C-alpha positions in Angstrom: -104.0 35.1 149.9 -108.1 34.6 150.0 -109.2 35.4 146.1 -112.5 36.8 146.9 -111.3 39.8 148.6 -107.8 40.4 145.4 -108.5 43.7 144.5 -108.1 42.6 140.3 -108.6 46.2 139.1 -105.8 47.8 141.3 -103.6 45.2 140.6 -103.9 45.0 137.0 -103.7 49.6 137.4 -99.8 48.4 138.2 -99.7 46.5 135.2 -97.7 49.0 132.1 -100.6 47.4 129.3 -103.5 48.6 131.8 -101.5 50.8 133.5 -102.9 54.4 131.3 -106.6 52.9 131.7 -109.3 54.9 133.7 -111.0 53.6 136.3 -114.4 52.2 134.9 -112.1 50.8 131.9 -109.9 48.8 134.8 -113.7 47.8 135.8 -114.6 46.4 132.8 -111.4 44.5 131.9 -111.6 43.1 135.3 -114.6 41.6 135.0 -112.6 39.6 132.1 -110.4 38.9 133.8 -110.2 35.2 136.1 -107.8 34.4 138.9 -106.5 30.5 139.9 -104.3 28.6 141.4 -102.1 26.4 139.8 -100.6 23.9 142.7 -96.5 23.0 141.9 -96.3 20.8 139.2 -99.2 21.9 137.8 -100.3 22.6 133.9 -101.5 25.8 132.6 -101.8 24.6 129.3 -101.1 22.0 126.8 -100.0 22.1 123.0 -103.6 21.9 120.7 -105.2 23.4 123.4 -107.5 26.2 122.2 -106.2 30.2 122.6 -108.8 32.0 124.4 -106.8 34.6 126.2 -103.4 35.0 127.4 -101.9 35.2 130.9 -100.1 36.7 134.0 -98.5 35.5 136.5 -99.3 37.1 139.8 -96.7 34.7 141.8 -95.0 31.4 141.4 -93.0 31.2 138.5 -94.5 29.4 134.8 -92.5 27.4 132.6 -93.2 27.3 129.1 -91.8 24.6 127.2 -91.7 22.3 123.7 -91.0 18.3 123.7 -89.7 16.8 121.2 -90.5 13.7 119.6 -88.1 11.8 122.1 -90.2 13.6 125.1 -86.7 15.5 125.9 -88.1 18.9 127.8 -86.5 22.3 125.7 -87.7 25.5 128.3 -88.8 28.1 126.4 -89.5 31.1 128.6 -89.8 30.7 132.2 -92.7 34.0 133.1 -91.9 35.6 136.5 -94.3 37.5 138.8 -96.1 41.1 136.6 -94.6 39.1 133.1 -97.6 37.5 130.7 -97.3 35.0 127.8 -99.7 34.3 125.7 -100.7 37.3 123.9 -98.8 37.5 120.1 -101.4 33.5 120.0 -104.1 34.5 121.1 -104.8 37.5 118.2 -104.4 34.6 115.6 -106.9 32.1 116.5 -104.3 29.4 116.8 -104.6 27.1 119.8 -100.9 26.8 122.3 -97.8 26.0 120.7 -96.3 25.5 123.6 -96.5 23.5 126.9 -97.1 25.6 130.3 -96.7 24.1 133.5 -96.4 26.1 137.0 -92.6 25.6 138.7 -94.4 26.9 142.3 -97.3 27.0 143.8 -99.3 29.9 141.6 -101.3 32.3 141.0 -101.9 33.6 137.8 -104.9 36.0 135.6 -106.2 35.2 132.5 -107.3 37.5 130.8 -109.8 37.0 128.1 -109.7 37.3 124.4 -113.1 39.4 124.0 -112.1 41.9 126.7 -108.8 42.4 125.4 -110.9 42.7 121.9 -113.8 45.3 124.2 -110.5 47.4 125.3 -109.4 47.9 121.9 -112.5 48.6 120.2 -113.1 51.3 122.7 -109.6 53.3 122.5 -107.1 52.0 120.0 -104.2 53.0 122.0 -104.6 49.5 124.3 -104.2 48.4 121.0 -100.5 50.2 120.1 -99.6 48.6 124.0 -100.9 44.8 123.3 -98.3 45.9 120.4 -96.1 47.4 122.1 -95.7 44.5 124.8 -95.8 41.6 122.1 -92.8 43.3 120.4 -90.9 42.9 123.3 -91.6 39.5 123.7 -90.4 39.5 120.3 -86.9 41.5 120.9 -85.9 38.7 124.1 -85.9 35.8 121.8 -84.4 37.0 118.7 -81.4 38.2 121.8 -81.8 34.9 122.5 -81.5 33.6 119.9 -78.5 35.3 118.8 -77.3 34.2 122.2 -77.4 30.7 121.3 -76.0 31.0 118.3 -73.3 33.5 118.2 -72.1 33.0 122.4 -70.6 30.3 124.1 -72.4 28.0 127.0 -70.1 29.7 129.6 -70.7 33.0 127.9 -74.5 32.7 128.3 -74.2 31.7 132.1 -72.3 34.9 132.6 -75.3 37.2 130.7 -77.8 35.4 132.8 -76.3 35.8 136.0 -75.2 40.1 134.8 -79.1 40.3 133.6 -80.7 42.4 135.9 -77.8 44.5 136.1 -77.0 48.1 134.1 -74.2 48.4 132.9 -73.1 50.6 135.7 -73.7 48.1 138.0 -71.0 45.9 136.6 -68.0 48.3 137.2 -69.4 49.5 140.4 -67.3 46.8 142.5 -70.7 46.5 144.2 -71.2 42.2 145.2 -75.0 41.4 145.3 -76.8 37.4 144.8 -78.5 36.6 142.9 -81.3 34.0 143.1 -81.9 31.4 141.3 -85.9 30.7 140.7 -85.9 27.8 139.6 -83.8 24.1 139.9 -80.8 24.6 137.3 -81.4 22.1 135.3 -84.2 24.1 134.1 -82.5 27.5 133.9 -80.2 25.3 131.8 -82.2 23.9 129.5 -83.4 28.1 129.1 -80.2 28.2 128.2 -79.9 25.4 125.7 -76.8 23.6 128.0 -76.9 20.2 129.9 -76.6 20.5 133.6 -73.8 18.6 134.1 -72.3 21.5 132.0 -74.6 24.7 133.5 -72.9 23.4 137.2 -69.9 22.7 135.7 -69.2 26.5 134.3 -71.1 27.6 138.0 -68.2 26.0 140.1 -65.7 26.8 137.5 -66.7 30.7 138.1 -66.0 29.8 141.9 -63.0 29.1 141.6 -61.8 31.7 140.0 -63.3 33.9 142.9 -65.5 35.5 140.4 -68.8 33.7 142.4 -68.7 32.0 145.8 -72.2 29.3 146.0 -74.9 28.5 148.2 -77.7 26.2 147.2 -80.4 28.1 144.7 -78.3 31.9 145.5 -75.4 32.6 143.3 -73.2 35.9 145.6 -71.0 37.7 142.9 -68.7 39.1 144.7 -67.1 41.3 140.9 -69.6 41.5 138.4 -66.9 43.4 136.3 -64.9 40.6 136.2 -67.5 38.9 135.5 -68.4 40.4 132.7 -64.9 40.5 131.3 -64.1 36.3 132.3 -62.6 34.9 129.1 -64.1 31.7 129.9 -65.5 29.5 126.9 
């Protein structure tokens, strides 16, 4: 992809956060943005780096993670195409509290804080959209905490496999495939599980005739039975 030919205002216009902006506003916002290529494994930022922007993954996958004093990694979030991160922290004036790393070759859009503040000054409705986006992120984090506290490891794996399926799809009997966007070890960390336990649950589900595993492709054979499976 030729970054010089990338239509930044048009890309911004399809993101929920910016979709209501007028062409002149999109152009003004684009002037406060930058595109950045990241190779697999390259760091986006580290804990302690000043946070003066937020980011949108255009292509690829970004991992947000923390490290224990012993160096053990805990994946906090996986950010795919069209998803943003670090919006809330940007407003606090504090440095980054987690690390971010590209899991694949990634194209990242960085939106500078001054561009966001300029738009808020111009139209207070933009501030409401920022708040809505931050609220959705907070709701997702609360949901994760509830899952870790109240659901078994197996239930978390099943929930991950069915996370993008509407309730009606889980009763229709339709067969579909879930492609794991990153390694099983990374997803296991995201679910607060060991890689060994994550793999064991997948194989138990396969033995039960609920899924078929082909490397990173997980074929869901019966979503209803999977959702109701009493595996603990």
